[in-house]
SELO-109608 format. One line per 3 residues: their letters; for each residue x, y, z of C-alpha. Coordinates in Angstrom, 3 decimals, always signed. Each point is the difference from the previous one (the first is absolute). Layout:
REM SELO-109608
A = X/Y/Z ~ ...
//
This chain:
REM SELO-109608
MSS = +0.051/+0.086/-0.134 ~ +1.338/+3.126/-0.848 ~ -2.606/+2.418/-0.854
ITP = -2.827/+1.023/+1.516 ~ -1.286/+2.590/-1.898 ~ -3.503/+0.036/-1.525
NKL = -1.178/-2.211/-2.971 ~ -3.599/+0.213/-0.719 ~ -0.101/-3.831/-0.096
LVD = +1.907/-0.343/+3.482 ~ -1.947/+2.934/+2.089 ~ -3.234/+1.258/+1.289
YLT = -0.684/+3.467/+0.869 ~ -1.279/+1.820/+2.843 ~ -0.555/+3.895/+0.976
VDS = +0.466/+1.209/+2.945 ~ -2.299/+3.656/+0.872 ~ +3.011/+1.469/+1.965
SFG = +0.005/+3.655/+1.223 ~ +2.233/+0.968/-2.189 ~ -2.604/-0.994/-2.847
PVK = -0.706/-3.515/-2.057 ~ +3.073/-2.311/-0.269 ~ +0.570/-3.027/-2.185
GFI = +1.668/-3.178/+0.591 ~ +0.230/-3.132/-0.271 ~ +0.606/-3.639/+1.517
HKD = +2.551/-2.358/-2.124 ~ -1.416/-3.511/-0.184 ~ +3.618/-1.651/+1.373
YPH = -0.589/+2.410/+3.224 ~ -3.837/-0.211/+0.223 ~ -0.025/+1.438/+3.839
VAQ = +1.950/+3.364/-1.078 ~ -1.278/+2.934/-1.583 ~ +2.078/+2.453/-1.649
FLG = -0.114/+3.584/-0.557 ~ +2.923/+1.300/-2.111 ~ +1.468/+2.881/-0.862
IPF = -2.471/+2.366/+1.901 ~ +1.435/+4.221/+0.084 ~ +0.208/+1.826/+3.082
AEA = +1.492/+3.033/-2.028 ~ +0.131/+2.098/-2.673 ~ +2.301/-1.056/-2.829
PVG = +3.010/+1.774/+0.891 ~ +0.834/+1.105/-3.577 ~ +0.169/+3.749/-1.777
SRR = -0.041/+2.638/+2.595 ~ -0.274/-2.723/+2.584 ~ +3.254/-1.581/-0.649
WLP = +2.303/+0.550/+2.938 ~ -2.547/+0.980/+2.588 ~ -2.310/-0.968/+2.952
PVP = -2.478/-2.516/-1.095 ~ -3.389/+0.588/-0.211 ~ -2.881/-2.242/+1.614
KAS = -2.116/-1.494/-2.607 ~ -3.616/+1.428/-0.444 ~ -2.434/-2.770/+0.868
VEE = -1.714/-1.685/-3.510 ~ -3.563/-0.581/-0.901 ~ +0.643/-2.122/-2.935
EFN = +1.029/-3.514/+0.989 ~ +3.591/-0.152/-0.025 ~ +1.578/-3.092/-1.631
ATE = +2.804/-1.778/+2.710 ~ +0.499/-3.056/-2.042 ~ +3.417/+0.413/-1.288
FGP = +3.255/+2.176/+1.811 ~ +0.406/+3.216/-0.863 ~ +3.073/+1.210/-0.956
SCP = +3.118/-0.333/+1.612 ~ +1.889/+3.748/+0.665 ~ +2.916/+0.455/-2.196
QWY = +3.435/-1.442/+1.193 ~ +2.536/-1.760/-1.758 ~ +0.914/-3.261/+0.946
KPG = +1.268/-1.725/-3.410 ~ +2.201/-1.137/-1.469 ~ +2.421/+1.246/+3.210
PPS = +2.962/-1.500/+0.565 ~ -0.698/-3.939/+1.015 ~ -1.441/-0.909/+3.117
VYN = -1.793/-2.701/+1.577 ~ -3.423/+2.301/-0.594 ~ +0.415/+0.622/-3.947
SLV = +1.756/-3.811/-0.773 ~ -0.938/-2.861/+2.934 ~ -3.310/+1.569/+1.269
TEL = -1.365/+2.514/-2.016 ~ -3.532/-0.927/+1.564 ~ +1.321/+2.617/+2.951
QIR = -0.488/+2.969/-2.727 ~ -3.469/+1.555/-1.242 ~ -1.578/-2.255/-2.875
DEM = -1.900/+3.283/-1.727 ~ +0.156/+3.080/-2.363 ~ +1.143/+3.773/+1.876
SED = -1.361/+2.730/-0.485 ~ -0.619/+3.482/+2.229 ~ -3.529/-0.023/-0.989
NCL = -2.191/-1.298/+3.454 ~ +2.877/-1.978/+0.889 ~ -0.750/+1.357/+3.904
SVS = -2.303/-3.150/+0.372 ~ -0.952/-2.398/+3.194 ~ -0.495/-3.467/-0.947
IWM = -2.299/-2.076/+2.465 ~ -0.139/-3.593/+0.758 ~ -2.960/-1.779/+2.602
PAK = -2.074/-2.840/+0.580 ~ -2.435/-0.030/-2.484 ~ -2.760/-0.459/+2.442
AAK = +1.481/+3.573/+1.642 ~ -0.799/+1.388/-3.524 ~ -3.793/-0.528/+0.542
DPT = -0.210/+1.008/+3.747 ~ +1.484/+3.149/+1.207 ~ -0.667/-1.036/+3.311
AKL = +2.550/-1.831/+0.070 ~ +2.577/+1.823/+1.750 ~ +3.393/-2.049/-0.999
PVI = +3.543/+1.278/+0.827 ~ +2.049/+1.651/-2.985 ~ +3.408/-0.289/-0.902
VWI = +0.934/+2.928/-1.607 ~ +2.845/-0.891/-2.133 ~ +2.713/+1.993/-1.574
TGG = +2.610/-1.366/-2.326 ~ +4.065/+0.652/+0.004 ~ +2.651/+0.221/-2.694
AFL = +2.209/+2.602/+1.666 ~ -2.509/+3.218/-1.299 ~ +0.766/-1.147/-3.972
VGG = -1.935/-2.973/-0.474 ~ -3.392/-1.661/+1.202 ~ -3.620/-0.174/-0.342
SSI = -3.106/-1.994/+0.586 ~ +0.251/-2.175/-2.596 ~ +3.408/-2.084/+1.146
PYQ = -1.383/-3.423/-0.648 ~ +2.131/-1.515/+3.572 ~ -1.980/+2.948/+1.885
NPT = -3.420/-0.943/-0.993 ~ -1.945/-1.072/+2.615 ~ -2.908/-1.925/-1.469
PWV = +1.344/-3.228/+1.848 ~ +0.101/+1.495/+3.116 ~ -2.978/+1.414/+0.184
ENS = -1.536/-3.534/-1.196 ~ +1.479/-1.800/+2.330 ~ -0.655/+2.207/+2.935
QRH = -3.788/+1.760/-0.684 ~ +0.773/+1.645/+3.178 ~ +1.567/+3.205/-1.148
MVA = +0.528/+2.611/-3.149 ~ +3.077/+1.365/-1.661 ~ +0.312/+3.231/-1.939
CIN = +3.017/+1.171/-1.989 ~ +0.893/+3.580/-0.777 ~ +1.529/+1.157/-3.069
YRL = +2.411/+3.236/+0.580 ~ +2.384/+1.941/-2.121 ~ +3.233/-1.164/-0.367
TIF = +3.648/+1.112/-1.266 ~ -0.261/+3.919/-1.615 ~ -3.533/+0.162/+0.194
GFP = -0.445/-0.657/+3.708 ~ +3.193/+1.248/+1.008 ~ +1.216/+3.079/-2.287
NAA = +1.592/+2.308/+2.342 ~ -0.503/+2.544/-2.764 ~ +0.732/+3.452/+1.672
ALA = -3.127/+1.467/-1.310 ~ -2.167/-2.077/+2.331 ~ -0.773/+1.068/+3.960
PDE = +2.481/-1.720/+2.201 ~ -2.817/-2.491/+1.466 ~ -1.307/-1.068/-3.144
RNL = +3.281/-1.717/-1.374 ~ -0.581/-3.313/+1.423 ~ -3.082/-0.790/-2.279
GLL = -0.246/-4.116/+0.444 ~ -0.521/+0.632/+3.570 ~ -2.708/+2.300/-0.494
DQR = -1.385/-2.670/-2.654 ~ +0.046/-2.374/+2.843 ~ -1.691/+2.121/+2.661
LGL = -3.183/+1.151/-2.275 ~ -0.234/-4.202/-0.932 ~ +0.003/-0.874/+3.804
EWV = -2.962/+2.849/+0.223 ~ -1.652/-1.136/-2.996 ~ -0.071/-3.409/+1.747
HKH = -1.106/+0.967/+3.535 ~ -2.786/+2.622/-1.742 ~ -1.394/-3.253/-2.135
IAS = +0.879/-3.042/+1.263 ~ -2.879/-0.515/+2.079 ~ -2.795/-0.264/-3.334
FGG = +2.543/-2.513/-1.313 ~ -0.294/-2.188/+3.075 ~ +2.876/+0.605/+2.178
DPS = +0.152/+1.792/+3.492 ~ +1.894/+3.617/-0.270 ~ +1.209/-0.444/+3.971
RLT = +2.008/-2.913/-1.135 ~ +2.344/+1.055/-2.184 ~ +3.353/-1.501/+0.046
HFG = +3.245/+1.592/-2.313 ~ +2.247/-2.643/-1.381 ~ +2.761/+1.124/-2.190
QSA = +3.283/-2.002/-1.625 ~ +3.470/+1.670/-0.295 ~ -0.777/+3.833/-1.712
GGR = -3.714/-0.621/+1.423 ~ +0.896/-1.080/+3.718 ~ +2.015/+2.923/-0.061
SID = -2.541/+2.073/-1.463 ~ -2.848/-1.499/+2.828 ~ +2.752/+0.997/+2.433
MHA = +0.755/+3.251/-0.683 ~ -3.779/+0.631/-0.037 ~ -0.223/-1.387/+3.552
FQY = +2.222/+2.998/+0.675 ~ -1.574/+2.624/-2.159 ~ -3.786/-0.713/+1.139
KDN = +0.335/-0.798/+3.277 ~ -3.094/+1.571/+1.238 ~ -1.885/-0.860/-2.760
PLV = +1.304/-3.396/-1.852 ~ -3.359/-1.650/-0.604 ~ +1.478/-3.525/+0.322
RGL = +0.571/-1.687/+3.226 ~ +2.327/-1.998/-0.579 ~ +3.616/-0.842/-2.183
IIN = +1.459/-2.645/-1.685 ~ +3.372/+1.057/-1.253 ~ +2.060/-2.443/-2.372
SGT = +3.553/+0.769/-1.073 ~ +0.190/+3.799/+0.455 ~ -0.466/+2.163/+2.830
ALP = +0.571/+3.921/+0.737 ~ +2.791/-1.585/+1.695 ~ +2.748/+0.416/-0.098
HMN = +0.171/+3.039/-1.682 ~ +0.719/-1.015/-3.781 ~ +1.528/+2.735/-1.935
AVS = -2.558/+1.646/-1.456 ~ +0.577/+1.950/-3.254 ~ +2.122/+3.520/+0.390
DPE = -0.288/+2.618/-2.920 ~ -1.168/+2.817/+1.328 ~ +1.386/+2.398/-3.225
HKQ = -2.639/-2.530/-1.748 ~ +2.473/-1.195/-2.267 ~ -1.381/-3.192/-1.110
FSF = -4.011/+1.234/-1.095 ~ +2.477/+2.962/-1.873 ~ +2.246/-2.511/-1.617
VAQ = -2.701/-1.833/-1.546 ~ -1.797/+3.105/-0.841 ~ +3.202/+1.272/-2.047
ILG = +0.824/-3.299/-2.141 ~ -3.666/+0.466/-1.072 ~ +0.549/+3.497/-1.250
FKG = -0.683/+2.351/+2.746 ~ +1.942/+2.862/-1.096 ~ +0.029/+1.571/+3.448
GSP = -2.648/+2.329/+2.192 ~ -1.616/-0.007/+3.113 ~ -0.930/-3.101/+2.319
AEE = -3.325/+0.667/-1.237 ~ +0.556/+0.279/-3.327 ~ +2.109/-3.427/+0.133
LRF = -3.079/-1.632/+1.567 ~ -1.987/+0.960/-2.839 ~ +2.324/-1.323/-2.318
MRQ = +0.002/-3.452/+1.646 ~ -3.784/-0.116/+0.426 ~ -0.111/+0.085/-3.621
QSA = +2.315/-2.851/-0.502 ~ -1.444/-3.290/-0.693 ~ +0.445/-2.589/+3.000
EKL = +1.765/-2.756/-2.232 ~ +2.007/+2.878/-1.025 ~ +1.446/+0.804/+3.402
LKT = +0.240/-3.512/+0.849 ~ +2.267/-0.985/-3.335 ~ +1.625/+3.323/+1.050
IEA = +0.909/-1.347/+3.228 ~ +0.832/-3.239/-1.049 ~ +2.656/+0.696/-2.997
HSY = +1.646/+2.125/+2.509 ~ +0.638/-2.635/+2.320 ~ +1.067/-2.329/-2.580
TKQ = +3.115/+2.541/-0.213 ~ +1.052/-0.284/+3.615 ~ +0.616/+3.561/-0.223
APF = -0.305/+2.674/+2.909 ~ -2.503/+1.026/+0.959 ~ -1.605/-3.070/+1.708
LNF = -3.863/+0.372/-0.721 ~ -1.617/-1.355/+3.143 ~ -3.682/+1.273/+0.293
RPI = -0.969/-1.194/+3.711 ~ -1.356/+1.452/+3.003 ~ +2.036/+3.443/+1.520
VDK = +0.165/+1.365/+3.434 ~ -3.022/+2.511/+0.031 ~ -0.797/-0.280/+4.192
VTM = -3.598/-0.417/-1.266 ~ -0.560/-3.279/-1.477 ~ +3.897/-0.982/+0.665
FDD = +2.439/+0.647/+2.921 ~ +3.723/-0.113/+0.681 ~ -0.420/-0.649/+3.307
YEE = -2.323/-3.300/+0.284 ~ +2.499/-1.545/+2.785 ~ -0.793/+2.863/+2.701
LAK = -3.520/+0.324/-1.050 ~ -0.095/-3.932/+0.880 ~ +1.709/+0.505/+2.987
AGE = -2.534/+2.406/+0.831 ~ -2.883/-1.983/-0.672 ~ -1.367/+2.376/-3.073
FSK = -2.016/-2.238/-1.993 ~ -3.240/-1.117/+0.011 ~ -1.124/-1.907/+2.779
LDN = -2.679/+0.238/+3.034 ~ +0.196/+3.046/+1.963 ~ +1.051/-2.011/+2.910
GLP = +2.839/-1.776/-1.806 ~ -1.745/-3.079/+0.587 ~ -1.914/-2.165/-2.526
SLA = -3.535/-0.649/+1.232 ~ -0.533/-3.269/+1.231 ~ -3.912/+0.667/+0.940
PPA = -2.816/-1.906/-0.429 ~ -1.247/-0.115/-3.157 ~ -3.070/+1.726/+0.664
TRE = +2.276/+2.610/+1.813 ~ +2.445/+0.112/-3.223 ~ -2.824/+0.628/-2.858
TGW = -0.630/+3.172/+2.123 ~ +3.207/+1.317/-0.938 ~ +0.447/-1.294/-3.524
CRI = -3.462/+1.315/-1.445 ~ +2.295/+2.918/-0.231 ~ +3.033/+1.390/-1.594
VPT = +2.645/-0.847/+2.906 ~ +3.632/-0.641/+0.309 ~ +1.744/-2.693/-0.837
EWV = -0.676/-2.635/+2.803 ~ +3.288/-2.556/-0.684 ~ +2.837/-0.180/-2.622
LHL = +0.473/-3.509/-1.489 ~ +4.280/-0.070/-1.204 ~ +0.194/-2.425/-2.120
LQQ = +3.361/+1.173/-1.358 ~ +0.217/-3.309/-2.192 ~ +3.931/-0.934/+1.360
QRG = +0.754/-2.995/-2.526 ~ +2.446/-2.564/+0.438 ~ +1.511/-2.080/-2.527
SQR = +0.928/+2.762/-2.853 ~ +3.536/+2.051/-0.247 ~ -2.986/+3.222/+0.037
ISS = -0.275/-0.200/+3.960 ~ +1.361/+3.270/+1.094 ~ +2.068/+0.030/+3.091
YDR = -1.680/+3.452/+1.521 ~ -0.623/-0.685/+3.842 ~ -3.706/+0.591/-0.322
RWQ = -0.462/-0.826/+3.487 ~ -0.202/+3.546/+1.513 ~ -3.102/+1.055/-2.400
WQT = -2.389/-2.774/+1.408 ~ +0.959/+0.836/+3.127 ~ -0.584/+3.729/-0.469
RSA = -3.338/-0.497/-1.323 ~ -0.520/-2.346/+2.185 ~ +0.246/+2.287/+3.203
HAL = -2.753/+1.971/-1.394 ~ -2.328/-2.538/-2.032 ~ -0.940/-3.908/-0.065
TFR = +2.421/-1.293/-2.532 ~ +0.666/-3.647/-1.353 ~ +3.165/-1.446/-1.591
YLY = +0.484/-3.084/-2.221 ~ +2.690/-1.433/-2.466 ~ -0.903/-2.352/-3.083
KDF = +2.750/-2.170/-0.438 ~ +0.833/-2.436/-2.716 ~ +0.883/-3.653/+2.007
APS = +1.168/-1.863/-3.316 ~ +3.429/-1.241/-0.143 ~ +2.803/+1.802/-1.236
GTS = -0.570/+0.764/-3.887 ~ -3.706/-1.305/+0.010 ~ -3.272/+2.088/+0.059
SFP = -2.811/-1.035/+2.242 ~ -2.551/+1.203/-3.277 ~ +1.580/-0.093/-3.134
NLS = -3.068/+1.503/-2.105 ~ +0.615/+3.373/+1.833 ~ +4.230/-0.399/+0.172
PRP = +0.834/-1.064/-3.459 ~ +3.992/+0.006/+0.794 ~ +0.306/-2.000/+3.442
WLR = +2.142/+2.604/+1.305 ~ -2.724/+2.514/-0.265 ~ -1.802/-1.419/+3.149
AYH = -1.667/+2.600/+2.052 ~ +0.639/+3.202/-1.992 ~ -1.279/+3.294/+0.322
SSD = -3.644/-0.143/-1.472 ~ -0.444/-3.956/+0.374 ~ -2.498/+0.249/+2.715
MPL = -2.237/+1.743/-2.262 ~ -1.533/-3.056/-1.713 ~ -0.311/-1.853/+3.402
IFG = -1.572/+2.996/+1.571 ~ -2.434/+0.545/-2.717 ~ -0.547/-3.461/-1.232
GHS = +0.892/-0.106/-3.409 ~ +2.876/-2.548/+0.420 ~ -1.189/-2.668/-2.321
WFR = -0.496/+2.313/-3.255 ~ +3.473/-0.229/-1.182 ~ +2.207/-2.571/-0.595
GPS = -1.050/-3.214/+0.947 ~ -2.913/-0.612/+2.900 ~ +1.130/+0.741/+3.689
TEL = +1.286/-2.711/+2.749 ~ -2.072/-0.924/+2.937 ~ +2.515/+2.092/+1.963
EER = -0.544/+3.051/-1.902 ~ -3.853/-0.373/+0.190 ~ -0.102/-0.715/+3.934
VSR = +2.847/+2.795/+0.611 ~ -2.463/+2.680/-2.523 ~ -3.067/-0.382/+1.965
AWQ = +1.484/-0.061/+3.227 ~ +1.461/+3.234/-1.213 ~ -3.172/+1.462/-1.194
ELY = -1.606/-0.905/+3.340 ~ +2.480/+2.008/+1.923 ~ -0.840/+2.650/-1.922
ITF = -3.717/+0.202/-0.015 ~ -0.282/-0.967/+3.952 ~ +2.277/+3.044/+0.278
AED = -2.637/+2.260/-2.296 ~ -2.810/-1.652/+1.906 ~ +0.879/+0.411/+3.688
GPR = +3.514/+1.484/-0.012 ~ +2.237/-0.690/+2.819 ~ -2.326/-2.575/+1.666
GLR = -1.000/-1.730/-2.334 ~ +3.880/-0.683/-0.770 ~ +0.872/-0.564/+3.604
KLG = -3.351/-2.659/+0.060 ~ +1.909/-2.066/-2.955 ~ +3.191/+0.324/+2.482
WKD = +2.222/+2.809/-1.890 ~ +1.362/+2.485/+2.777 ~ +0.904/+3.392/-0.793
LSE = +3.755/+1.499/+0.491 ~ -0.556/+0.778/+3.897 ~ -0.198/-3.550/+0.861
GEG = +3.047/-0.804/-1.686 ~ -1.357/-2.145/-2.885 ~ -0.486/+0.158/-3.296
IVI = -0.657/-3.018/-2.295 ~ +1.915/-1.809/-2.923 ~ -2.093/-0.806/-3.297
GCG = +0.256/-3.264/-1.877 ~ +0.551/-2.479/+2.566 ~ -2.071/-1.841/+2.561
EKM = -3.027/-1.902/+0.109 ~ -2.135/+3.431/-0.381 ~ +2.948/+0.878/-2.382
WES = +0.790/+3.097/+2.039 ~ +2.028/-0.305/+3.427 ~ +0.239/+2.147/+3.155
VSL = +3.753/+0.785/+0.431 ~ +1.686/+2.328/+2.177 ~ +1.043/+3.232/-1.571
EDI = +3.951/-0.932/+0.843 ~ -0.883/-3.085/-2.378 ~ -1.648/+2.094/-2.600
DTL = +3.511/+2.144/+0.026 ~ +2.009/-2.893/-0.209 ~ -1.990/-1.313/-2.980
SFP = +0.001/+3.102/-1.873 ~ +3.813/+1.487/+1.023 ~ +1.745/-3.348/+0.438
SMG = +2.860/+2.129/+0.528 ~ -1.866/+1.427/+3.638 ~ -0.575/-3.533/+1.722
//
């Protein structure tokens, strides 16, 4: 199974009368218990005079919106590029659709079909932000399609938000307001606001939103926790393989030379920043991408790196200090709510600060990609203010082999960056042969951990036996009868960084 896009012979259609307007989705016969609503615009198209401006909310629709296909991915350059695992061996971690600025700011929703027919279902919603170094990514990545996950659980929903990337999302143009240069991050927030506003009419519970991000997506949702500490809209975070801490080197281009360099290559003869911006808005997205691509192949300065910049609004340069002071989203009293459900419902019926932070920073032992950075400090810093849970994903296969050959087509890959995605989302058997029994068991166990957190937060995880950092324990995924085992934090450090043992 490699494709679940609509085919008139394989799908049934349904329409939800949502608060956004009537939206037409579909149910694929290979996944008969999942309703899919794809490519719903949450913002006006960022084209023409709107290019390089903050996103503008999309007005509700009166006529039925056809959400049976993914909207276009936001413009990005992802191939051919230098050879890598992702463009040669495991291409299913890349987008699979056309790119366009028109209506690329969209949200896709996957839910149990029964919930689509029952707006009172109030299911927990996992709001997914894709990774890709802020340069690539989108909702159409096959290995990040949550259809199998929702089919298995029937207890949760997933919403994925497309956001602007590379020069379109992070232009750092001189003519733009200083707090309006990290546009991709503003897109993510507006998408989250759309989900919070409309998801109830799709059967979701807006008081039970969980932010989930991987790599640049994980870093994004962590940065949101600092920016929107008093109004996060979500009550929990699942942060995989990327955080605001440690502070990574942000793009440093105070004179805006990168944007101006691209403008000059395209023929801008000079003028004011406003004239430069007006000129660049007249260039097609394809021309902008090809210009950046062509220059990258020359390997000459300047190195064009259109990613987030420190603006002290959406991105800060003192996350360590902010974390020490507890200046990120949590309950007013600094502790998670463990009150009975009725009491908790009272607090959740309005927009409230985040109750907990689930740090799934995804240490992956089994490849040469593991970082030697000692992350213990940042976990301890976070757990002083909000409940924090830690895990290690490890491939326990003998050296030179891989437990999951369809995900690691070269045995030396083992547990590499992003290899967890098909296990979590459930599409691990879609490509390169069937999955092993172990693979299926690990996938189901991992999915259950995340769903339990989305449903019931720390209380749910504790019922399963996962203790937070304050109790000195974490878990290792990939072993044991449950496919995960509780271990001491010292054991996780030893497994992650043998030199510490």
